[in-house]
C-alpha positions as MATLAB code, in Angstrom:
seq = 'MSSPTLETTNTNTNTTTNTIIVTMFFDLSKLVDANLGTRPMSFYLEHARTTLSLPRPMIIFCDDVTRGPLQRIREEELAKQSADLAKGCLSLDGRVLVKTWYIERRFEDYDLYSLYWQTVTDNRRQRLGYKNPNDRNTVSYYLLMLFKLHTIYYAHQFFCQKRCLQGQFSDYDDNNVVTHFAWIDMGCNHIVRDVAKWAPLMVDHPRDKVGVCYIHYRAHDQLYPYSRFMERGAGCGIAATCFTVAADYVVRFHAATNAIFFEMLMAGYGHSDETILTYTFDRWPELFTLHYGDYFSVLQNYVEPIADLNAIFRLFLGNLVDEWRAQKDSFDKNKKAVLDDAIRTIVQSMDKHGLDHEHLWWLRDYLAGKII';
ca = [
     133.438 -228.890 -111.305;
     132.646 -224.983 -110.470;
     129.483 -223.178 -111.879;
     129.920 -221.558 -115.395;
     130.103 -217.752 -115.097;
     127.109 -216.462 -116.419;
     126.370 -213.537 -119.102;
     122.732 -212.107 -119.021;
     122.726 -210.876 -122.485;
     120.225 -212.411 -124.689;
     118.019 -213.705 -122.028;
     114.891 -211.758 -122.000;
     113.420 -209.719 -125.050;
     112.626 -206.528 -123.109;
     114.948 -204.184 -123.312;
     113.359 -202.792 -118.973;
     111.717 -204.871 -116.735;
     110.914 -203.647 -113.139;
     109.928 -206.868 -111.556;
     108.806 -207.324 -108.045;
     109.053 -210.542 -106.073;
     106.796 -212.109 -104.370;
     106.655 -214.186 -101.596;
     104.345 -215.207  -98.332;
     104.672 -216.855  -94.863;
     101.779 -218.678  -92.959;
     101.469 -220.774  -90.056;
     101.184 -224.840  -91.598;
     101.071 -225.881  -87.851;
      98.268 -223.779  -86.428;
      95.852 -224.918  -89.582;
      93.124 -227.905  -88.670;
      94.799 -230.689  -89.594;
      98.483 -230.254  -88.485;
     100.035 -233.443  -87.878;
     103.495 -234.858  -86.707;
     104.572 -234.074  -90.466;
     103.113 -230.096  -91.107;
     106.770 -228.550  -90.098;
     106.600 -225.634  -87.446;
     107.225 -222.005  -87.872;
     110.443 -222.086  -86.731;
     111.437 -224.043  -90.176;
     110.439 -221.819  -92.354;
     111.788 -218.798  -90.285;
     115.512 -220.279  -90.390;
     115.532 -220.714  -94.264;
     113.364 -217.172  -94.973;
     116.769 -215.041  -94.290;
     117.854 -215.886  -97.263;
     114.796 -214.799  -99.605;
     113.926 -212.040  -97.318;
     117.598 -211.113  -97.350;
     117.142 -209.640 -101.523;
     117.393 -206.352 -102.046;
     114.743 -206.440 -104.163;
     111.144 -204.430 -104.099;
     109.033 -207.462 -102.481;
     105.199 -208.278 -101.548;
     104.693 -210.179  -98.321;
     101.681 -211.949  -98.030;
     101.022 -213.027  -94.174;
      98.988 -212.748  -91.346;
      98.992 -210.729  -87.783;
     101.463 -213.784  -86.167;
     103.480 -214.308  -88.931;
     103.936 -210.149  -90.065;
     106.356 -209.449  -86.979;
     109.247 -212.918  -87.701;
     109.380 -211.714  -91.331;
     109.739 -208.072  -91.186;
     112.369 -208.303  -88.269;
     114.289 -210.765  -90.284;
     113.697 -208.310  -93.108;
     115.416 -205.109  -91.769;
     118.202 -207.007  -90.419;
     119.129 -208.651  -93.470;
     118.723 -205.705  -95.427;
     120.306 -203.448  -92.755;
     123.071 -205.653  -93.305;
     123.878 -204.967  -96.335;
     122.753 -200.965  -96.018;
     121.348 -198.869  -93.889;
     119.424 -197.390  -96.837;
     117.952 -200.475  -97.839;
     116.523 -200.961  -94.345;
     115.004 -197.648  -94.620;
     113.477 -198.480  -98.205;
     114.876 -195.929 -100.005;
     117.988 -197.229 -102.089;
     117.514 -196.728 -106.434;
     118.953 -199.702 -108.014;
     119.974 -198.462 -110.755;
     118.112 -194.800 -110.146;
     114.717 -196.544 -111.020;
     113.680 -199.413 -108.532;
     112.987 -198.756 -104.882;
     114.054 -201.518 -102.356;
     110.580 -201.572 -100.591;
     108.491 -204.553  -98.779;
     104.654 -204.601  -98.980;
     102.861 -206.688  -96.081;
      99.710 -208.166  -97.265;
      98.662 -209.358  -93.970;
      95.190 -211.733  -93.606;
      94.283 -215.011  -92.120;
      94.830 -217.858  -94.376;
      91.401 -218.788  -93.217;
      89.560 -215.787  -94.326;
      90.840 -216.333  -98.276;
      88.178 -217.518 -100.248;
      90.721 -220.407 -101.982;
      91.005 -221.797  -98.619;
      87.617 -221.328  -97.060;
      84.949 -222.334  -99.525;
      87.135 -225.420 -100.862;
      88.804 -227.070  -97.571;
      85.987 -229.376  -97.062;
      85.522 -229.980 -100.773;
      88.881 -230.964 -101.373;
      89.095 -233.507  -97.978;
      86.088 -235.378  -99.172;
      87.216 -235.897 -102.660;
      91.242 -237.383 -100.478;
      88.808 -239.612  -98.734;
      87.991 -241.270 -101.620;
      91.382 -241.464 -103.201;
      94.697 -244.107 -102.343;
      97.040 -241.908 -102.050;
      96.300 -240.194  -98.913;
      95.813 -242.621  -96.255;
      98.932 -241.598  -93.682;
      97.574 -239.796  -91.022;
     100.902 -237.543  -90.807;
     101.258 -236.843  -94.359;
     103.135 -233.650  -94.752;
     100.813 -232.497  -97.912;
      97.319 -232.182  -95.967;
      94.680 -230.362  -97.403;
      95.439 -227.320  -96.146;
      98.940 -227.410  -97.749;
      97.573 -228.068 -101.134;
      95.682 -225.190 -100.525;
      98.145 -223.048  -99.574;
     101.055 -223.957 -101.985;
      97.628 -223.762 -104.676;
      97.598 -220.055 -102.429;
     100.532 -218.663 -104.300;
      99.042 -218.069 -107.857;
      96.357 -216.516 -106.358;
      98.646 -213.952 -104.693;
     100.534 -213.438 -108.535;
      97.075 -212.009 -109.470;
      96.300 -209.803 -106.466;
     100.061 -208.194 -106.655;
      98.808 -207.519 -110.197;
      95.671 -205.783 -109.313;
      97.630 -204.608 -106.516;
     100.586 -202.602 -108.583;
      99.305 -202.599 -112.239;
      95.741 -201.863 -111.892;
      96.141 -199.690 -108.967;
      93.430 -201.977 -106.556;
      93.373 -201.250 -102.645;
      94.775 -204.682 -100.612;
      93.602 -205.845  -97.810;
      93.728 -201.994  -96.862;
      96.400 -200.928  -98.390;
      97.349 -198.540 -101.551;
     100.125 -198.964 -103.756;
     102.621 -196.729 -102.999;
     104.564 -197.398 -105.760;
     106.241 -194.434 -108.382;
     103.580 -194.740 -111.538;
     107.054 -194.674 -113.305;
     108.106 -197.924 -112.047;
     105.611 -199.499 -114.706;
     105.734 -203.309 -112.991;
     106.678 -205.748 -115.651;
     106.666 -208.939 -114.327;
     106.126 -210.187 -110.859;
     108.473 -213.535 -109.621;
     107.599 -215.555 -107.735;
     110.365 -217.019 -104.734;
     109.084 -219.705 -102.133;
     109.859 -218.339  -98.487;
     112.103 -220.817  -97.225;
     113.155 -222.412 -100.975;
     116.984 -222.778  -99.551;
     117.183 -225.754  -97.770;
     116.724 -227.261 -101.498;
     117.423 -224.645 -104.139;
     121.782 -223.591 -104.957;
     122.743 -220.362 -104.009;
     119.779 -218.892 -104.040;
     121.097 -215.111 -103.091;
     123.511 -215.256 -106.246;
     120.518 -216.851 -109.285;
     117.774 -215.347 -108.004;
     118.921 -211.280 -108.416;
     119.388 -212.690 -112.079;
     115.826 -214.117 -112.356;
     114.469 -211.072 -111.386;
     116.535 -208.749 -112.962;
     116.565 -210.898 -116.156;
     112.842 -212.248 -116.418;
     111.810 -214.329 -118.980;
     108.918 -213.255 -121.629;
     105.137 -215.453 -120.083;
     104.926 -217.273 -117.615;
     108.686 -218.451 -116.783;
     108.821 -221.774 -114.966;
     111.376 -224.837 -114.310;
     110.443 -228.163 -116.215;
     112.015 -231.154 -114.464;
     109.643 -234.150 -115.519;
     107.950 -233.836 -118.512;
     104.313 -235.100 -118.662;
     102.893 -236.490 -122.200;
      99.392 -236.148 -122.187;
      98.521 -240.033 -122.608;
     100.917 -240.110 -118.781;
      97.992 -237.073 -117.436;
      94.900 -238.094 -118.589;
      92.195 -239.710 -117.264;
      93.651 -238.274 -113.989;
      92.966 -241.063 -112.321;
      96.234 -242.655 -113.930;
      98.194 -239.741 -113.247;
      96.724 -238.969 -109.707;
      94.748 -241.756 -107.421;
      97.458 -242.218 -104.826;
      99.071 -238.708 -105.600;
     100.722 -236.947 -108.631;
     104.819 -237.208 -109.496;
     107.068 -234.335 -109.938;
     106.307 -232.103 -113.443;
     106.776 -227.943 -113.340;
     108.350 -227.291 -110.002;
     106.902 -224.370 -108.452;
     109.244 -223.170 -105.941;
     110.488 -220.250 -108.351;
     108.988 -219.121 -111.394;
     107.963 -215.429 -113.409;
     104.984 -214.187 -114.663;
     104.555 -211.181 -117.372;
     102.357 -208.783 -116.309;
     100.098 -209.139 -119.692;
     100.044 -212.057 -119.144;
      98.626 -212.396 -115.251;
      95.358 -212.873 -116.037;
      95.515 -215.653 -118.587;
      98.005 -217.589 -116.309;
      95.123 -217.208 -113.245;
      92.115 -217.877 -115.097;
      94.035 -221.249 -116.790;
      95.320 -222.624 -113.642;
      91.579 -221.668 -111.818;
      90.244 -223.652 -115.045;
      92.555 -226.514 -113.842;
      91.808 -226.334 -110.020;
      88.265 -226.080 -110.652;
      88.289 -229.181 -112.896;
      90.196 -231.566 -110.888;
      87.919 -230.087 -108.168;
      84.567 -231.413 -109.740;
      86.516 -234.474 -111.190;
      87.536 -235.512 -107.673;
      91.677 -234.996 -107.652;
      93.460 -232.184 -106.059;
      96.987 -232.472 -105.287;
     100.151 -229.687 -105.427;
     100.946 -226.827 -107.318;
     102.967 -228.206 -109.464;
     100.189 -230.685 -110.650;
      98.312 -227.332 -111.219;
     100.851 -225.607 -113.291;
     101.971 -229.519 -115.431;
      98.682 -230.225 -116.622;
      98.381 -225.987 -117.358;
     101.449 -226.274 -120.043;
      99.498 -229.118 -121.215;
      96.505 -227.533 -121.699;
      97.947 -224.640 -123.039;
     101.829 -224.232 -123.503;
     101.791 -221.585 -125.763;
     101.250 -219.186 -121.722;
     104.815 -220.762 -121.030;
     108.548 -219.673 -121.145;
     110.516 -222.782 -120.026;
     113.558 -223.543 -118.509;
     115.019 -226.510 -117.353;
     117.042 -228.292 -114.056;
     116.236 -230.079 -110.782;
     114.957 -228.327 -107.644;
     118.050 -228.081 -106.791;
     119.070 -225.345 -109.869;
     115.580 -223.663 -110.426;
     117.509 -220.965 -110.017;
     120.658 -221.341 -111.033;
     119.589 -222.345 -114.527;
     116.458 -220.116 -115.218;
     118.719 -217.568 -117.409;
     120.879 -220.854 -119.063;
     120.539 -223.977 -118.599;
     124.385 -225.371 -116.963;
     123.372 -227.906 -114.088;
     121.912 -231.076 -113.586;
     122.543 -232.107 -117.049;
     121.636 -235.195 -116.381;
     118.081 -234.512 -115.376;
     117.192 -232.203 -118.253;
     117.880 -235.929 -120.698;
     116.420 -237.722 -118.461;
     113.596 -236.715 -117.476;
     112.575 -233.719 -120.014;
     114.111 -234.552 -122.988;
     114.039 -238.536 -123.108;
     110.220 -237.949 -122.127;
     108.979 -234.588 -124.441;
     110.913 -237.188 -126.885;
     109.360 -239.969 -126.422;
     105.778 -238.212 -127.285;
     107.114 -235.866 -130.464;
     108.532 -239.330 -131.778;
     105.219 -241.282 -131.052;
     102.902 -238.558 -132.805;
     105.045 -236.852 -135.310;
     102.361 -235.222 -137.247;
      99.797 -235.136 -135.156;
     101.843 -233.777 -132.192;
     100.949 -230.055 -131.201;
     102.990 -227.825 -132.712;
     103.252 -225.687 -129.962;
     104.621 -228.747 -127.719;
     106.661 -229.610 -130.734;
     107.912 -224.833 -130.448;
     108.983 -226.112 -127.440;
     111.019 -229.368 -128.123;
     113.024 -227.211 -130.796;
     113.570 -224.093 -128.647;
     114.969 -226.595 -125.363;
     117.686 -228.379 -128.366;
     118.534 -225.132 -129.010;
     119.104 -223.708 -125.589;
     120.903 -226.617 -124.451;
     123.320 -227.233 -126.974;
     124.023 -223.592 -127.249;
     124.940 -223.533 -123.262;
     127.261 -226.607 -123.249;
     128.603 -225.249 -126.125;
     129.369 -222.017 -124.700;
     130.438 -223.334 -121.190;
     132.129 -226.052 -122.833;
     130.211 -228.965 -120.783;
     129.339 -232.462 -122.554;
     127.261 -235.029 -122.516;
     127.060 -238.913 -123.834;
     123.499 -238.223 -125.496;
     124.881 -234.070 -127.502;
     125.257 -235.874 -130.485;
     121.875 -236.415 -130.914;
     120.509 -233.323 -130.403;
     123.278 -231.941 -132.811;
     121.590 -234.000 -135.259;
     118.553 -233.163 -134.746;
     119.682 -229.516 -135.352;
     120.672 -230.602 -138.501;
     117.652 -232.364 -139.558;
     119.047 -235.429 -139.190;
     116.123 -237.172 -136.875;
     112.691 -236.995 -138.270;
];
């Protein structure tokens, strides 16, 4: 069945938004703990074209090795669309310039890597989930994936606080106030559907707060103690592949994710950026605006849920409803608001697009107050 056609009205309360795409690429195969499972630079460059072709303002964190190929691909892809785009001077609807900033610095020189690589390495030696010598999720991989959360903070300093970043000052037009930052993994098109089609919708219609796709809901009692969920690694929760952060939430988001990172670090754990996001939501759900789906539809479902409905019903709604039923009156009010909004949004989208599911009747009964 072909995908429903989306209308992008009512997707965001902001009437004027200006979003900067944030992404990065560093060559993991050159880092100290690279192994046979580490993907080569060529893999990411092959899949980078779709992200780099997006005709929107973009800030790219890279180093002196990766900048050259990234810049070449970016300019080639934009040139295919317009000579003006390649020059970085095309105005979209009279207000947004398609420009690219490259923040060039070795990943090993950032504090996140230089200060904490050894501690995370020592922690993992005590855990059962990291015995495979060719596991792609090395300590360097974990810290690099976590670094994407830091790049949002750095980009906010660069564009919103006009601070120097790696010798550069933002030359963005002061009349174009940056309202949101959109993270898009450089090579995400190897799993995410139709990046070129759906990413512009996310960028042009960003959600309030921190907009993430929650795939597999994890109840508080499943997450704690840490050993229950993380002794052998950790399962899927919130996807960190693509997400948005409203500019006025960046500082709080940075503080919250850092708090979880350091708490895990001191407890002897550290697995993935998605784990950090999942625990951050459990602690501070009020920071987030959720959408639902699977890795394939993390962009496709950003505006409204239209794909991977079985995953939404089974992995997200089913688990969240179970937690609500178990706790009822003691259930966190912010999570109850998430449940109410999720059911309302899913029913509205399914009705709008003529979609059906065997458990849709239950959602209607919930909204009608028949489920208590």
